[in-house]
A tleap script that builds the chain and sets N, CA, C and O, in Angstrom:
source leaprc.protein.ff14SB
mol = sequence {
  NMET LEU ALA LEU GLU ASP ARG LYS LYS ILE
  PHE LEU ILE LYS GLU LEU LEU GLU GLU LYS
  LYS ALA GLU ASP ILE VAL ILE LEU ASN LEU
  LYS ASP LEU SER SER VAL THR ASP THR MET
  ILE VAL ALA SER GLY HIE SER ASP ARG HIE
  VAL GLN ALA VAL SER GLU PHE LEU ALA GLN
  GLU MET LYS LYS HIE GLY TYR PHE PRO LEU
  GLY SER GLU GLY LEU GLN SER GLY ARG TRP
  ALA LEU LEU ASP TYR GLY GLU ILE VAL VAL
  HIE VAL PHE TYR ASP ASP ILE ARG LEU HIE
  TYR ASP LEU GLU GLY VAL TRP ARG ASP ALA
  PRO VAL ILE TYR ASP GLU ARG GLN GLN THR
  CYS VAL SER GLU VAL LYS CGLU
}
set mol.1.N position { -70.636 -129.269 36.507 }
set mol.1.CA position { -69.958 -130.477 36.071 }
set mol.1.C position { -68.847 -130.137 35.079 }
set mol.1.O position { -68.936 -129.175 34.316 }
set mol.2.N position { -67.825 -130.939 35.117 }
set mol.2.CA position { -66.724 -130.770 34.187 }
set mol.2.C position { -66.981 -131.601 32.937 }
set mol.2.O position { -67.491 -132.719 33.010 }
set mol.3.N position { -66.622 -131.041 31.805 }
set mol.3.CA position { -66.784 -131.748 30.535 }
set mol.3.C position { -65.883 -132.980 30.512 }
set mol.3.O position { -64.840 -133.007 31.164 }
set mol.4.N position { -66.286 -133.984 29.766 }
set mol.4.CA position { -65.535 -135.235 29.678 }
set mol.4.C position { -64.088 -134.983 29.261 }
set mol.4.O position { -63.167 -135.537 29.861 }
set mol.5.N position { -63.883 -134.162 28.250 }
set mol.5.CA position { -62.519 -133.875 27.774 }
set mol.5.C position { -61.691 -133.208 28.874 }
set mol.5.O position { -60.508 -133.511 29.028 }
set mol.6.N position { -62.303 -132.303 29.637 }
set mol.6.CA position { -61.594 -131.657 30.747 }
set mol.6.C position { -61.206 -132.678 31.815 }
set mol.6.O position { -60.093 -132.637 32.340 }
set mol.7.N position { -62.117 -133.591 32.136 }
set mol.7.CA position { -61.825 -134.622 33.142 }
set mol.7.C position { -60.666 -135.496 32.694 }
set mol.7.O position { -59.781 -135.821 33.486 }
set mol.8.N position { -60.672 -135.876 31.414 }
set mol.8.CA position { -59.580 -136.695 30.882 }
set mol.8.C position { -58.248 -135.964 31.043 }
set mol.8.O position { -57.254 -136.542 31.483 }
set mol.9.N position { -58.252 -134.692 30.681 }
set mol.9.CA position { -57.028 -133.904 30.754 }
set mol.9.C position { -56.576 -133.731 32.206 }
set mol.9.O position { -55.386 -133.845 32.503 }
set mol.10.N position { -57.511 -133.460 33.099 }
set mol.10.CA position { -57.190 -133.282 34.522 }
set mol.10.C position { -56.507 -134.531 35.076 }
set mol.10.O position { -55.463 -134.439 35.723 }
set mol.11.N position { -57.093 -135.687 34.822 }
set mol.11.CA position { -56.538 -136.906 35.397 }
set mol.11.C position { -55.304 -137.406 34.647 }
set mol.11.O position { -54.506 -138.153 35.214 }
set mol.12.N position { -55.132 -137.013 33.394 }
set mol.12.CA position { -53.868 -137.258 32.704 }
set mol.12.C position { -52.761 -136.447 33.384 }
set mol.12.O position { -51.681 -136.970 33.657 }
set mol.13.N position { -53.033 -135.177 33.652 }
set mol.13.CA position { -52.050 -134.331 34.329 }
set mol.13.C position { -51.706 -134.916 35.694 }
set mol.13.O position { -50.534 -134.987 36.062 }
set mol.14.N position { -52.711 -135.330 36.438 }
set mol.14.CA position { -52.487 -135.932 37.763 }
set mol.14.C position { -51.572 -137.150 37.642 }
set mol.14.O position { -50.614 -137.281 38.404 }
set mol.15.N position { -51.857 -138.034 36.697 }
set mol.15.CA position { -51.040 -139.232 36.503 }
set mol.15.C position { -49.605 -138.885 36.130 }
set mol.15.O position { -48.668 -139.515 36.619 }
set mol.16.N position { -49.427 -137.891 35.271 }
set mol.16.CA position { -48.078 -137.487 34.872 }
set mol.16.C position { -47.319 -136.880 36.047 }
set mol.16.O position { -46.127 -137.139 36.214 }
set mol.17.N position { -47.993 -136.082 36.857 }
set mol.17.CA position { -47.352 -135.519 38.049 }
set mol.17.C position { -46.936 -136.640 39.000 }
set mol.17.O position { -45.835 -136.612 39.552 }
set mol.18.N position { -47.801 -137.610 39.189 }
set mol.18.CA position { -47.477 -138.740 40.069 }
set mol.18.C position { -46.308 -139.548 39.516 }
set mol.18.O position { -45.448 -140.004 40.269 }
set mol.19.N position { -46.284 -139.720 38.202 }
set mol.19.CA position { -45.207 -140.485 37.575 }
set mol.19.C position { -43.846 -139.863 37.857 }
set mol.19.O position { -42.854 -140.572 38.025 }
set mol.20.N position { -43.804 -138.545 37.909 }
set mol.20.CA position { -42.542 -137.840 38.153 }
set mol.20.C position { -42.355 -137.530 39.645 }
set mol.20.O position { -41.487 -136.741 40.019 }
set mol.21.N position { -43.173 -138.153 40.483 }
set mol.21.CA position { -43.056 -138.062 41.944 }
set mol.21.C position { -43.329 -136.670 42.500 }
set mol.21.O position { -42.749 -136.287 43.516 }
set mol.22.N position { -44.213 -135.902 41.841 }
set mol.22.CA position { -44.665 -134.642 42.429 }
set mol.22.C position { -45.409 -134.987 43.717 }
set mol.22.O position { -45.972 -136.074 43.854 }
set mol.23.N position { -45.401 -134.055 44.643 }
set mol.23.CA position { -45.958 -134.319 45.967 }
set mol.23.C position { -47.156 -133.432 46.254 }
set mol.23.O position { -47.303 -132.355 45.676 }
set mol.24.N position { -48.007 -133.898 47.150 }
set mol.24.CA position { -49.141 -133.121 47.665 }
set mol.24.C position { -49.995 -132.503 46.553 }
set mol.24.O position { -50.264 -131.302 46.561 }
set mol.25.N position { -50.408 -133.324 45.617 }
set mol.25.CA position { -51.211 -132.858 44.486 }
set mol.25.C position { -52.616 -132.498 44.972 }
set mol.25.O position { -53.269 -133.272 45.672 }
set mol.26.N position { -53.057 -131.314 44.586 }
set mol.26.CA position { -54.402 -130.842 44.911 }
set mol.26.C position { -55.036 -130.331 43.619 }
set mol.26.O position { -54.406 -129.601 42.854 }
set mol.27.N position { -56.286 -130.719 43.386 }
set mol.27.CA position { -57.022 -130.272 42.208 }
set mol.27.C position { -58.289 -129.581 42.689 }
set mol.27.O position { -59.092 -130.165 43.416 }
set mol.28.N position { -58.458 -128.331 42.276 }
set mol.28.CA position { -59.600 -127.526 42.696 }
set mol.28.C position { -60.465 -127.152 41.505 }
set mol.28.O position { -59.957 -126.840 40.428 }
set mol.29.N position { -61.775 -127.187 41.708 }
set mol.29.CA position { -62.743 -126.787 40.689 }
set mol.29.C position { -63.047 -125.298 40.876 }
set mol.29.O position { -63.715 -124.909 41.833 }
set mol.30.N position { -62.555 -124.479 39.961 }
set mol.30.CA position { -62.764 -123.032 40.032 }
set mol.30.C position { -63.834 -122.548 39.058 }
set mol.30.O position { -64.020 -121.344 38.881 }
set mol.31.N position { -64.526 -123.475 38.439 }
set mol.31.CA position { -65.469 -123.149 37.370 }
set mol.31.C position { -66.437 -122.022 37.741 }
set mol.31.O position { -66.686 -121.135 36.924 }
set mol.32.N position { -66.983 -122.041 38.951 }
set mol.32.CA position { -67.947 -121.021 39.365 }
set mol.32.C position { -67.304 -119.868 40.146 }
set mol.32.O position { -67.996 -118.954 40.593 }
set mol.33.N position { -65.978 -119.920 40.305 }
set mol.33.CA position { -65.294 -118.919 41.128 }
set mol.33.C position { -64.321 -118.031 40.367 }
set mol.33.O position { -63.932 -116.973 40.861 }
set mol.34.N position { -63.929 -118.446 39.181 }
set mol.34.CA position { -62.894 -117.720 38.444 }
set mol.34.C position { -63.292 -117.562 36.983 }
set mol.34.O position { -63.882 -118.460 36.384 }
set mol.35.N position { -62.962 -116.415 36.427 }
set mol.35.CA position { -63.184 -116.203 34.998 }
set mol.35.C position { -61.931 -116.557 34.194 }
set mol.35.O position { -61.941 -116.514 32.964 }
set mol.36.N position { -60.871 -116.900 34.890 }
set mol.36.CA position { -59.579 -117.165 34.250 }
set mol.36.C position { -59.419 -118.632 33.863 }
set mol.36.O position { -58.897 -118.941 32.792 }
set mol.37.N position { -59.868 -119.534 34.732 }
set mol.37.CA position { -59.703 -120.963 34.483 }
set mol.37.C position { -60.799 -121.740 35.194 }
set mol.37.O position { -61.428 -121.231 36.122 }
set mol.38.N position { -61.024 -122.969 34.760 }
set mol.38.CA position { -62.018 -123.830 35.399 }
set mol.38.C position { -61.422 -124.706 36.492 }
set mol.38.O position { -62.084 -125.021 37.481 }
set mol.39.N position { -60.172 -125.094 36.303 }
set mol.39.CA position { -59.535 -126.034 37.221 }
set mol.39.C position { -58.109 -125.591 37.514 }
set mol.39.O position { -57.381 -125.164 36.618 }
set mol.40.N position { -57.723 -125.699 38.778 }
set mol.40.CA position { -56.349 -125.408 39.169 }
set mol.40.C position { -55.771 -126.663 39.810 }
set mol.40.O position { -56.381 -127.282 40.681 }
set mol.41.N position { -54.583 -127.013 39.352 }
set mol.41.CA position { -53.858 -128.147 39.912 }
set mol.41.C position { -52.583 -127.601 40.537 }
set mol.41.O position { -51.828 -126.867 39.899 }
set mol.42.N position { -52.353 -127.970 41.800 }
set mol.42.CA position { -51.182 -127.510 42.528 }
set mol.42.C position { -50.415 -128.738 42.998 }
set mol.42.O position { -51.001 -129.688 43.518 }
set mol.43.N position { -49.091 -128.709 42.808 }
set mol.43.CA position { -48.239 -129.808 43.252 }
set mol.43.C position { -46.917 -129.234 43.741 }
set mol.43.O position { -46.584 -128.081 43.465 }
set mol.44.N position { -46.178 -130.049 44.463 }
set mol.44.CA position { -44.891 -129.616 45.009 }
set mol.44.C position { -43.763 -130.505 44.532 }
set mol.44.O position { -43.955 -131.673 44.192 }
set mol.45.N position { -42.575 -129.911 44.518 }
set mol.45.CA position { -41.339 -130.637 44.315 }
set mol.45.C position { -40.456 -130.403 45.523 }
set mol.45.O position { -40.560 -129.362 46.174 }
set mol.46.N position { -39.596 -131.348 45.831 }
set mol.46.CA position { -38.785 -131.257 47.040 }
set mol.46.C position { -37.466 -130.503 46.849 }
set mol.46.O position { -36.715 -130.305 47.804 }
set mol.47.N position { -37.191 -130.084 45.608 }
set mol.47.CA position { -35.981 -129.296 45.334 }
set mol.47.C position { -36.217 -128.485 44.064 }
set mol.47.O position { -37.164 -128.739 43.320 }
set mol.48.N position { -35.342 -127.504 43.823 }
set mol.48.CA position { -35.455 -126.722 42.590 }
set mol.48.C position { -35.400 -127.632 41.369 }
set mol.48.O position { -36.188 -127.490 40.434 }
set mol.49.N position { -34.466 -128.560 41.394 }
set mol.49.CA position { -34.293 -129.469 40.261 }
set mol.49.C position { -35.524 -130.350 40.062 }
set mol.49.O position { -35.922 -130.621 38.929 }
set mol.50.N position { -36.120 -130.790 41.155 }
set mol.50.CA position { -37.319 -131.619 41.055 }
set mol.50.C position { -38.479 -130.831 40.439 }
set mol.50.O position { -39.203 -131.357 39.594 }
set mol.51.N position { -38.658 -129.579 40.857 }
set mol.51.CA position { -39.708 -128.731 40.282 }
set mol.51.C position { -39.487 -128.582 38.783 }
set mol.51.O position { -40.432 -128.698 38.002 }
set mol.52.N position { -38.248 -128.327 38.378 }
set mol.52.CA position { -37.921 -128.211 36.949 }
set mol.52.C position { -38.241 -129.504 36.212 }
set mol.52.O position { -38.883 -129.490 35.162 }
set mol.53.N position { -37.789 -130.617 36.768 }
set mol.53.CA position { -37.979 -131.908 36.109 }
set mol.53.C position { -39.465 -132.241 35.958 }
set mol.53.O position { -39.899 -132.691 34.897 }
set mol.54.N position { -40.236 -132.019 37.015 }
set mol.54.CA position { -41.672 -132.295 36.962 }
set mol.54.C position { -42.337 -131.424 35.901 }
set mol.54.O position { -43.121 -131.918 35.090 }
set mol.55.N position { -42.027 -130.141 35.907 }
set mol.55.CA position { -42.660 -129.190 34.982 }
set mol.55.C position { -42.298 -129.486 33.534 }
set mol.55.O position { -43.167 -129.491 32.662 }
set mol.56.N position { -41.036 -129.729 33.280 }
set mol.56.CA position { -40.593 -130.015 31.914 }
set mol.56.C position { -41.173 -131.339 31.422 }
set mol.56.O position { -41.591 -131.444 30.269 }
set mol.57.N position { -41.198 -132.339 32.283 }
set mol.57.CA position { -41.783 -133.636 31.931 }
set mol.57.C position { -43.261 -133.475 31.599 }
set mol.57.O position { -43.737 -134.010 30.598 }
set mol.58.N position { -43.983 -132.744 32.430 }
set mol.58.CA position { -45.411 -132.533 32.200 }
set mol.58.C position { -45.641 -131.853 30.851 }
set mol.58.O position { -46.496 -132.285 30.078 }
set mol.59.N position { -44.889 -130.798 30.566 }
set mol.59.CA position { -45.046 -130.077 29.297 }
set mol.59.C position { -44.771 -130.999 28.105 }
set mol.59.O position { -45.526 -130.996 27.132 }
set mol.60.N position { -43.702 -131.781 28.178 }
set mol.60.CA position { -43.348 -132.683 27.077 }
set mol.60.C position { -44.398 -133.777 26.871 }
set mol.60.O position { -44.804 -134.055 25.743 }
set mol.61.N position { -44.827 -134.387 27.966 }
set mol.61.CA position { -45.794 -135.477 27.860 }
set mol.61.C position { -47.162 -134.990 27.389 }
set mol.61.O position { -47.840 -135.672 26.620 }
set mol.62.N position { -47.561 -133.815 27.853 }
set mol.62.CA position { -48.846 -133.266 27.403 }
set mol.62.C position { -48.811 -133.009 25.894 }
set mol.62.O position { -49.801 -133.247 25.202 }
set mol.63.N position { -47.687 -132.528 25.390 }
set mol.63.CA position { -47.555 -132.320 23.940 }
set mol.63.C position { -47.704 -133.636 23.185 }
set mol.63.O position { -48.317 -133.676 22.118 }
set mol.64.N position { -47.145 -134.712 23.738 }
set mol.64.CA position { -47.272 -136.026 23.106 }
set mol.64.C position { -48.735 -136.457 23.012 }
set mol.64.O position { -49.112 -137.213 22.116 }
set mol.65.N position { -49.552 -135.970 23.945 }
set mol.65.CA position { -50.983 -136.295 23.956 }
set mol.65.C position { -51.805 -135.251 23.185 }
set mol.65.O position { -53.034 -135.318 23.153 }
set mol.66.N position { -51.115 -134.295 22.570 }
set mol.66.CA position { -51.802 -133.300 21.754 }
set mol.66.C position { -52.287 -132.069 22.504 }
set mol.66.O position { -53.088 -131.299 21.976 }
set mol.67.N position { -51.809 -131.874 23.735 }
set mol.67.CA position { -52.194 -130.710 24.533 }
set mol.67.C position { -51.017 -129.753 24.634 }
set mol.67.O position { -49.950 -130.111 25.132 }
set mol.68.N position { -51.221 -128.543 24.160 }
set mol.68.CA position { -50.165 -127.542 24.149 }
set mol.68.C position { -50.559 -126.384 25.064 }
set mol.68.O position { -51.689 -125.901 24.999 }
set mol.69.N position { -49.640 -125.938 25.911 }
set mol.69.CA position { -49.992 -124.844 26.828 }
set mol.69.C position { -50.188 -123.530 26.081 }
set mol.69.O position { -49.515 -123.248 25.089 }
set mol.70.N position { -51.119 -122.744 26.578 }
set mol.70.CA position { -51.302 -121.395 26.050 }
set mol.70.C position { -50.128 -120.519 26.474 }
set mol.70.O position { -49.781 -119.550 25.798 }
set mol.71.N position { -49.529 -120.875 27.598 }
set mol.71.CA position { -48.377 -120.158 28.110 }
set mol.71.C position { -47.754 -120.929 29.245 }
set mol.71.O position { -48.359 -121.839 29.810 }
set mol.72.N position { -46.536 -120.552 29.571 }
set mol.72.CA position { -45.844 -121.157 30.706 }
set mol.72.C position { -44.887 -120.132 31.291 }
set mol.72.O position { -44.421 -119.222 30.607 }
set mol.73.N position { -44.611 -120.304 32.560 }
set mol.73.CA position { -43.695 -119.416 33.280 }
set mol.73.C position { -42.857 -120.239 34.237 }
set mol.73.O position { -43.327 -121.238 34.782 }
set mol.74.N position { -41.633 -119.828 34.441 }
set mol.74.CA position { -40.801 -120.375 35.502 }
set mol.74.C position { -40.262 -121.769 35.310 }
set mol.74.O position { -39.763 -122.361 36.267 }
set mol.75.N position { -40.341 -122.323 34.110 }
set mol.75.CA position { -39.881 -123.694 33.917 }
set mol.75.C position { -38.384 -123.839 34.213 }
set mol.75.O position { -37.942 -124.913 34.619 }
set mol.76.N position { -37.624 -122.809 34.021 }
set mol.76.CA position { -36.181 -122.890 34.234 }
set mol.76.C position { -35.754 -122.513 35.654 }
set mol.76.O position { -34.656 -122.869 36.082 }
set mol.77.N position { -36.603 -121.801 36.382 }
set mol.77.CA position { -36.182 -121.300 37.699 }
set mol.77.C position { -36.177 -122.377 38.774 }
set mol.77.O position { -35.309 -122.372 39.647 }
set mol.78.N position { -37.121 -123.291 38.725 }
set mol.78.CA position { -37.167 -124.354 39.713 }
set mol.78.C position { -37.835 -123.970 41.017 }
set mol.78.O position { -37.884 -124.785 41.938 }
set mol.79.N position { -38.346 -122.768 41.125 }
set mol.79.CA position { -39.009 -122.336 42.352 }
set mol.79.C position { -40.529 -122.455 42.221 }
set mol.79.O position { -41.213 -122.903 43.141 }
set mol.80.N position { -41.040 -122.044 41.055 }
set mol.80.CA position { -42.481 -122.077 40.809 }
set mol.80.C position { -42.679 -122.091 39.305 }
set mol.80.O position { -42.271 -121.161 38.608 }
set mol.81.N position { -43.291 -123.124 38.819 }
set mol.81.CA position { -43.577 -123.219 37.392 }
set mol.81.C position { -45.086 -123.220 37.188 }
set mol.81.O position { -45.834 -123.793 37.980 }
set mol.82.N position { -45.511 -122.578 36.130 }
set mol.82.CA position { -46.922 -122.497 35.794 }
set mol.82.C position { -47.102 -122.942 34.355 }
set mol.82.O position { -46.393 -122.478 33.462 }
set mol.83.N position { -48.040 -123.830 34.130 }
set mol.83.CA position { -48.411 -124.268 32.788 }
set mol.83.C position { -49.893 -123.978 32.620 }
set mol.83.O position { -50.722 -124.480 33.379 }
set mol.84.N position { -50.221 -123.171 31.631 }
set mol.84.CA position { -51.595 -122.724 31.411 }
set mol.84.C position { -52.185 -123.464 30.221 }
set mol.84.O position { -51.813 -123.223 29.073 }
set mol.85.N position { -53.110 -124.368 30.515 }
set mol.85.CA position { -53.814 -125.101 29.457 }
set mol.85.C position { -55.221 -124.552 29.264 }
set mol.85.O position { -56.127 -125.288 28.872 }
set mol.86.N position { -55.407 -123.270 29.535 }
set mol.86.CA position { -56.701 -122.619 29.344 }
set mol.86.C position { -57.656 -122.950 30.470 }
set mol.86.O position { -57.690 -122.264 31.491 }
set mol.87.N position { -58.423 -123.993 30.281 }
set mol.87.CA position { -59.395 -124.390 31.305 }
set mol.87.C position { -58.746 -125.080 32.504 }
set mol.87.O position { -59.398 -125.320 33.519 }
set mol.88.N position { -57.452 -125.396 32.377 }
set mol.88.CA position { -56.694 -126.022 33.465 }
set mol.88.C position { -55.363 -125.292 33.611 }
set mol.88.O position { -54.601 -125.169 32.652 }
set mol.89.N position { -55.096 -124.813 34.813 }
set mol.89.CA position { -53.815 -124.177 35.106 }
set mol.89.C position { -53.096 -125.035 36.132 }
set mol.89.O position { -53.668 -125.409 37.156 }
set mol.90.N position { -51.833 -125.345 35.848 }
set mol.90.CA position { -51.025 -126.201 36.718 }
set mol.90.C position { -49.912 -125.365 37.340 }
set mol.90.O position { -49.179 -124.665 36.641 }
set mol.91.N position { -49.796 -125.449 38.659 }
set mol.91.CA position { -48.717 -124.802 39.400 }
set mol.91.C position { -47.867 -125.901 40.028 }
set mol.91.O position { -48.396 -126.788 40.698 }
set mol.92.N position { -46.555 -125.848 39.818 }
set mol.92.CA position { -45.635 -126.757 40.492 }
set mol.92.C position { -44.684 -125.880 41.293 }
set mol.92.O position { -43.943 -125.072 40.735 }
set mol.93.N position { -44.717 -126.051 42.600 }
set mol.93.CA position { -43.965 -125.206 43.528 }
set mol.93.C position { -42.855 -125.973 44.231 }
set mol.93.O position { -42.957 -127.180 44.453 }
set mol.94.N position { -41.806 -125.259 44.573 }
set mol.94.CA position { -40.885 -125.723 45.594 }
set mol.94.C position { -41.641 -125.586 46.911 }
set mol.94.O position { -42.372 -124.613 47.096 }
set mol.95.N position { -41.484 -126.532 47.823 }
set mol.95.CA position { -42.294 -126.593 49.049 }
set mol.95.C position { -42.465 -125.260 49.767 }
set mol.95.O position { -43.591 -124.858 50.061 }
set mol.96.N position { -41.369 -124.574 50.054 }
set mol.96.CA position { -41.443 -123.321 50.818 }
set mol.96.C position { -42.207 -122.234 50.063 }
set mol.96.O position { -42.934 -121.448 50.672 }
set mol.97.N position { -42.047 -122.188 48.768 }
set mol.97.CA position { -42.742 -121.189 47.952 }
set mol.97.C position { -44.241 -121.479 47.951 }
set mol.97.O position { -45.054 -120.557 48.005 }
set mol.98.N position { -44.600 -122.742 47.890 }
set mol.98.CA position { -46.015 -123.121 47.936 }
set mol.98.C position { -46.653 -122.651 49.243 }
set mol.98.O position { -47.754 -122.100 49.243 }
set mol.99.N position { -45.961 -122.871 50.341 }
set mol.99.CA position { -46.489 -122.423 51.632 }
set mol.99.C position { -46.666 -120.909 51.663 }
set mol.99.O position { -47.651 -120.404 52.202 }
set mol.100.N position { -45.715 -120.192 51.088 }
set mol.100.CA position { -45.766 -118.733 51.085 }
set mol.100.C position { -46.993 -118.212 50.330 }
set mol.100.O position { -47.698 -117.334 50.828 }
set mol.101.N position { -47.250 -118.746 49.140 }
set mol.101.CA position { -48.360 -118.250 48.315 }
set mol.101.C position { -49.715 -118.856 48.698 }
set mol.101.O position { -50.751 -118.233 48.466 }
set mol.102.N position { -49.722 -120.032 49.269 }
set mol.102.CA position { -50.928 -120.668 49.805 }
set mol.102.C position { -52.138 -120.557 48.874 }
set mol.102.O position { -53.189 -120.057 49.274 }
set mol.103.N position { -51.987 -121.018 47.644 }
set mol.103.CA position { -53.093 -120.947 46.684 }
set mol.103.C position { -54.319 -121.727 47.158 }
set mol.103.O position { -55.453 -121.321 46.902 }
set mol.104.N position { -54.094 -122.835 47.841 }
set mol.104.CA position { -55.232 -123.588 48.359 }
set mol.104.C position { -56.014 -122.758 49.369 }
set mol.104.O position { -57.239 -122.855 49.434 }
set mol.105.N position { -55.319 -121.946 50.156 }
set mol.105.CA position { -55.980 -121.057 51.104 }
set mol.105.C position { -56.713 -119.930 50.406 }
set mol.105.O position { -57.821 -119.564 50.799 }
set mol.106.N position { -56.101 -119.382 49.374 }
set mol.106.CA position { -56.731 -118.315 48.603 }
set mol.106.C position { -58.041 -118.814 47.994 }
set mol.106.O position { -59.030 -118.082 47.954 }
set mol.107.N position { -58.045 -120.041 47.529 }
set mol.107.CA position { -59.218 -120.632 46.875 }
set mol.107.C position { -59.905 -121.645 47.794 }
set mol.107.O position { -60.425 -122.653 47.316 }
set mol.108.N position { -59.912 -121.392 49.094 }
set mol.108.CA position { -60.466 -122.346 50.058 }
set mol.108.C position { -61.951 -122.642 49.851 }
set mol.108.O position { -62.442 -123.670 50.317 }
set mol.109.N position { -62.673 -121.759 49.160 }
set mol.109.CA position { -64.095 -121.994 48.892 }
set mol.109.C position { -64.330 -122.864 47.659 }
set mol.109.O position { -65.466 -123.231 47.360 }
set mol.110.N position { -63.267 -123.187 46.954 }
set mol.110.CA position { -63.394 -123.997 45.737 }
set mol.110.C position { -63.641 -125.460 46.093 }
set mol.110.O position { -63.011 -125.991 47.008 }
set mol.111.N position { -64.547 -126.106 45.381 }
set mol.111.CA position { -64.740 -127.543 45.594 }
set mol.111.C position { -63.454 -128.312 45.260 }
set mol.111.O position { -62.791 -128.030 44.262 }
set mol.112.N position { -63.124 -129.268 46.094 }
set mol.112.CA position { -61.922 -130.084 45.902 }
set mol.112.C position { -62.283 -131.278 45.023 }
set mol.112.O position { -63.207 -132.034 45.323 }
set mol.113.N position { -61.542 -131.428 43.944 }
set mol.113.CA position { -61.712 -132.586 43.070 }
set mol.113.C position { -60.831 -133.722 43.569 }
set mol.113.O position { -61.240 -134.883 43.587 }
set mol.114.N position { -59.610 -133.366 43.976 }
set mol.114.CA position { -58.655 -134.357 44.458 }
set mol.114.C position { -57.701 -133.678 45.413 }
set mol.114.O position { -57.250 -132.561 45.158 }
set mol.115.N position { -57.388 -134.345 46.516 }
set mol.115.CA position { -56.398 -133.833 47.470 }
set mol.115.C position { -55.594 -135.011 47.993 }
set mol.115.O position { -56.058 -135.770 48.845 }
set mol.116.N position { -54.392 -135.151 47.475 }
set mol.116.CA position { -53.519 -136.256 47.861 }
set mol.116.C position { -53.221 -136.222 49.352 }
set mol.116.O position { -53.096 -137.268 49.989 }
set mol.117.N position { -53.107 -135.027 49.905 }
set mol.117.CA position { -52.754 -134.876 51.321 }
set mol.117.C position { -53.831 -135.452 52.228 }
set mol.117.O position { -53.532 -135.960 53.309 }
set mol.118.N position { -55.076 -135.373 51.794 }
set mol.118.CA position { -56.187 -135.875 52.608 }
set mol.118.C position { -56.778 -137.157 52.043 }
set mol.118.O position { -57.820 -137.629 52.499 }
set mol.119.N position { -56.100 -137.718 51.040 }
set mol.119.CA position { -56.570 -138.943 50.388 }
set mol.119.C position { -58.018 -138.781 49.912 }
set mol.119.O position { -58.845 -139.673 50.104 }
set mol.120.N position { -58.318 -137.619 49.283 }
set mol.120.CA position { -59.664 -137.299 48.867 }
set mol.120.C position { -59.762 -137.234 47.356 }
set mol.120.O position { -58.952 -136.578 46.702 }
set mol.121.N position { -60.742 -137.907 46.810 }
set mol.121.CA position { -61.071 -137.787 45.404 }
set mol.121.C position { -62.591 -137.707 45.324 }
set mol.121.O position { -63.286 -138.680 45.619 }
set mol.122.N position { -63.095 -136.570 44.933 }
set mol.122.CA position { -64.529 -136.312 44.971 }
set mol.122.C position { -65.203 -136.820 43.711 }
set mol.122.O position { -64.688 -136.640 42.607 }
set mol.123.N position { -66.348 -137.450 43.874 }
set mol.123.CA position { -67.071 -138.011 42.731 }
set mol.123.C position { -67.728 -136.938 41.882 }
set mol.123.O position { -68.312 -137.255 40.846 }
set mol.124.N position { -67.650 -135.665 42.294 }
set mol.124.CA position { -68.212 -134.541 41.519 }
set mol.124.C position { -67.695 -134.556 40.088 }
set mol.124.O position { -68.305 -133.959 39.201 }
set mol.125.N position { -66.594 -135.221 39.861 }
set mol.125.CA position { -65.991 -135.221 38.546 }
set mol.125.C position { -66.734 -136.138 37.581 }
set mol.125.O position { -66.539 -136.049 36.369 }
set mol.126.N position { -67.568 -137.002 38.098 }
set mol.126.CA position { -68.332 -137.901 37.222 }
set mol.126.C position { -69.384 -137.135 36.454 }
set mol.126.O position { -69.795 -136.047 36.855 }
set mol.127.N position { -69.821 -137.720 35.331 }
set mol.127.CA position { -70.877 -137.098 34.517 }
set mol.127.C position { -72.186 -137.075 35.262 }
set mol.127.O position { -73.187 -136.589 34.736 }
savepdb mol mol.pdb
quit
């Protein structure tokens, strides 16, 4: 199970990504599969500029809520941005780059918390 604070943060990130029109949002529970993070969120942007805008907006809004990334990469490139919130890692990809790296395929054994593409939201996130 995910801690209440983690769930709040996960769904805040999801809402912020949706607000900035990120596409194909997928949230995976890596808690039992990875020593690096508990949750991975993957989203797409339809252009380099969109990826930049989504990533920068997410970073700014999370700070307003008191969440600061441990690190970030690629915010200026527009191809692939990563925001590391420790227990939650967010990847925002340009569509073609996302297909190339196929993180959802790499972590195909991970339980799905949310998958916009399949209209899936798993109740596993409840207490």
